[in-house]
C-alpha positions in Angstrom: -130.4 51.5 149.6 -127.4 49.2 150.0 -125.2 51.3 147.8 -126.3 54.5 149.5 -125.1 53.1 152.8 -121.6 53.2 151.4 -121.7 57.0 151.1 -121.2 57.7 154.8 -118.4 55.2 154.9 -116.7 56.9 152.0 -117.2 60.2 153.8 -115.5 58.7 156.9 -112.6 57.5 154.8 -112.3 60.9 153.2 -112.2 62.5 156.7 -109.5 60.1 157.8 -107.5 61.0 154.7 -108.0 64.8 155.2 -106.8 64.5 158.8 -103.8 62.4 157.7 -102.8 65.0 155.2 -103.2 67.8 157.7 -101.2 65.9 160.3 -98.4 65.3 157.8 -98.3 69.0 156.8 -98.2 70.1 160.4 -95.5 67.6 161.3 -93.4 68.6 158.3 -93.7 72.2 159.2 -92.7 71.5 162.8 -89.7 69.5 161.6 -88.6 72.3 159.2 -88.8 74.9 161.9 -86.8 72.6 164.2 -89.7 72.4 166.7 -89.4 68.7 166.4 -86.2 66.8 165.8 -86.4 64.4 162.9 -85.3 61.5 165.2 -88.5 62.0 167.2 -90.4 60.4 164.3 -88.7 57.1 164.9 -90.7 56.6 168.1 -93.3 59.3 167.5 -92.2 61.2 170.6 -93.8 64.5 169.9 -92.5 66.1 173.0 -91.9 69.8 172.3 -94.3 69.9 169.4 -97.0 72.5 169.4 -100.6 71.8 170.4 -101.8 71.7 166.8 -99.3 69.0 165.9 -100.2 66.9 168.9 -104.0 67.5 168.5 -104.0 66.6 164.8 -102.0 63.4 165.6 -104.4 62.5 168.3 -107.3 63.1 166.0 -105.9 60.9 163.3 -105.6 58.1 166.0 -109.3 58.8 166.9 -110.3 58.0 163.3 -109.4 54.4 164.0 -111.5 54.1 167.2 -115.2 54.8 167.1 -115.4 55.1 163.3 -114.2 51.5 163.1 -117.2 50.4 165.1 -119.3 52.5 162.8 -117.8 50.8 159.7 -118.5 47.3 161.2 -122.1 48.3 161.9 -122.5 49.2 158.2 -121.0 45.9 157.1 -123.3 44.0 159.4 -126.3 46.1 158.2 -125.4 45.2 154.6 -124.7 41.6 155.4 -128.1 41.1 157.1 -130.0 43.1 154.4 -131.1 45.7 157.0 -130.1 48.8 155.1 -132.9 51.3 155.1 -133.4 55.1 155.3 -133.2 55.1 159.1 -129.8 53.5 159.1 -128.7 55.8 156.3 -129.7 58.9 158.2 -128.2 57.7 161.5 -124.9 56.9 159.6 -124.9 60.3 158.0 -125.4 62.0 161.3 -122.6 60.0 162.9 -120.2 60.9 160.2 -121.2 64.5 160.3 -120.5 64.5 164.0 -117.1 63.0 163.3 -116.4 65.9 160.9 -117.5 68.4 163.5 -115.3 66.7 166.1 -112.3 66.7 163.8 -112.8 70.4 163.0 -112.9 71.3 166.7 -110.0 69.0 167.6 -107.7 70.3 164.9 -108.9 73.9 165.1 -109.9 75.7 168.2 -109.7 72.5 170.3 -112.5 73.7 172.7 -112.4 70.7 175.0 -115.9 71.1 176.3 -117.5 71.4 172.9 -115.3 68.7 171.5 -116.4 66.3 174.3 -120.1 67.1 173.8 -119.8 66.4 170.1 -117.9 63.2 170.8 -120.6 62.0 173.3 -123.3 62.8 170.8 -121.5 60.8 168.2 -121.2 57.9 170.6 -124.9 58.1 171.4 -125.8 57.9 167.7 -123.4 55.0 167.2 -125.0 53.2 170.2 -128.4 53.8 168.7 -127.2 52.3 165.4 -125.9 49.2 167.2 -129.0 48.8 169.3 -131.2 49.1 166.2 -129.0 46.6 164.4 -129.2 44.1 167.2 -133.0 44.4 167.6 -133.6 44.1 163.8 -131.1 41.2 163.4 -133.0 39.1 166.0 -136.6 39.9 165.1 
């Protein structure tokens, strides 16, 4: 079971990499079309960039927020020998919600739907941490 717990982590790393590549492609395109001046990248001042460039950059930043708490939860789960099917399913659901959030954020950017998916992901992450806390101290 321990090795299977790494699969959602690898999926999260893959998502971060995909968003990074998409972000780079969108930034390069904006620079080539003179939408963004190359000097803007010194300070990452994306003023004047289109919504897709900004949203993708923000989403890349998002991949180093809640997902880091998820990765720590997996590390603790593995460290304490608590890996089981429930943690695996919860982890998979969390990462699936992160993919859905990223697709919305870098695509249609429907704020209401994106926020609901974000909150659902946060709820799953809280449940992971609560279960981890309870099992670690039983």
